[in-house]
C-alpha positions in Angstrom: 0.0 0.1 -0.1 3.0 2.3 -0.1 2.2 3.0 -3.7 0.2 6.2 -3.8 -2.2 4.6 -6.5 -3.5 2.2 -4.0 -3.2 4.0 -0.6 -7.0 4.6 -0.5 -7.8 1.1 -1.8 -9.2 -1.5 0.8 -7.0 -4.3 2.1 -9.0 -6.7 0.1 -8.4 -4.9 -3.1 -4.7 -4.7 -2.3 -4.5 -8.4 -1.5 -6.3 -9.1 -4.8 -3.8 -7.1 -6.7 -0.9 -8.8 -4.9 -2.3 -12.1 -6.3 -2.1 -11.0 -9.9 1.2 -9.1 -9.7 4.5 -10.9 -10.7 8.0 -9.8 -9.6 10.4 -8.6 -12.2 13.9 -7.9 -11.7 16.1 -5.7 -13.9 20.0 -5.4 -13.8 21.5 -2.1 -13.7 21.8 -0.6 -17.1 19.3 -2.9 -18.6 15.8 -1.8 -20.2 12.6 -2.7 -18.4 11.1 -1.3 -21.9 12.1 0.7 -24.8 10.3 3.2 -26.7 7.7 1.5 -29.2 7.6 -1.8 -27.1 3.9 -3.1 -26.4 2.6 -1.9 -23.0 0.7 -4.9 -21.5 1.5 -4.3 -18.0 1.9 -1.5 -15.6 4.6 -1.7 -13.0 5.2 -0.6 -9.4 8.9 0.0 -8.3 9.6 -2.0 -5.2 13.4 -1.4 -4.9 16.0 0.5 -7.0 15.4 3.5 -9.4 14.2 3.5 -12.9 15.1 6.3 -15.2 12.4 7.0 -17.8 13.4 9.1 -20.7 10.8 10.6 -23.3 11.3 11.2 -26.9 11.9 14.7 -26.3 14.8 13.9 -24.0 13.1 14.8 -20.8 13.9 12.2 -18.1 12.3 11.4 -14.6 13.5 9.0 -12.1 11.1 6.5 -10.3 11.7 5.0 -7.1 10.0 2.6 -4.6 6.3 3.2 -4.7 6.2 4.8 -8.0 4.0 3.7 -10.9 5.8 3.2 -14.2 4.0 2.7 -17.5 0.6 3.1 -16.3 -0.7 5.6 -18.8 0.2 3.5 -21.8 -0.8 0.1 -20.2 -4.2 1.5 -19.5 -4.6 2.7 -22.9 -3.3 -0.2 -24.7 -0.7 2.0 -26.4 3.0 1.3 -27.0 5.6 2.9 -24.5 6.5 6.4 -25.5 9.6 6.4 -23.6 12.7 4.2 -22.6 13.1 2.9 -19.1 16.3 1.7 -17.8 17.4 0.5 -14.2 19.9 2.8 -12.5 21.4 -0.1 -10.5 19.4 -3.1 -9.8 15.6 -2.9 -9.9 12.8 -4.9 -8.4 9.3 -4.1 -9.7 5.7 -5.8 -9.6 4.3 -6.2 -12.9 0.4 -6.1 -13.2 -1.0 -7.1 -16.6 -3.5 -4.8 -17.9 -6.2 -7.3 -18.6 -5.9 -8.9 -15.0 -6.0 -5.3 -13.5 -9.1 -4.5 -15.3 -10.6 -7.9 -14.3 -10.0 -7.1 -10.6 -11.6 -3.9 -10.9 -15.0 -5.6 -11.4 -14.9 -6.9 -7.8 -12.8 -3.9 -6.3 -13.9 -0.7 -7.9 -12.1 1.2 -5.2 -8.9 -0.1 -6.8 -9.9 1.3 -10.1 -10.8 4.8 -8.7 -7.6 5.0 -6.6 -5.4 4.0 -9.8 -7.3 6.6 -12.1 -6.9 9.3 -9.6 -3.1 8.6 -9.3 -2.6 8.5 -13.0 -4.8 11.8 -13.4 -2.5 13.4 -10.8 0.5 12.4 -12.6 -0.6 13.5 -15.9 -1.6 16.9 -14.6 2.0 17.4 -13.4 3.4 16.8 -16.8 4.9 19.8 -18.7 2.2 21.6 -20.8 -0.7 20.0 -18.8 -3.6 22.4 -18.8 -2.3 24.6 -21.6 
């Protein structure tokens, strides 16, 4: 529940999410994804840091508790960025279809995730212009 996207979700919803999440380990310098890769999962960083670089060159560093790849996974779009591990990274991968199925039983999970993604989008350069 340390991930902001799930702070307001019920314990049952978080437990259901844990049941569908898979652990991913990425060695330092390796890519979790590259620009143009299919985005079938969103990720929650558990340990380490991911550097996500957009096509325009802007970069953001994601740390434990941060969501990665959520926008494109939910939209079913390819990744518009590259994501490389800065040192070893452990993340939880949550497949899009499994996540959407879990929303049927745990709508609070969906509401919290959409709230978090909306907040992140509003922080992007040019948002609201």
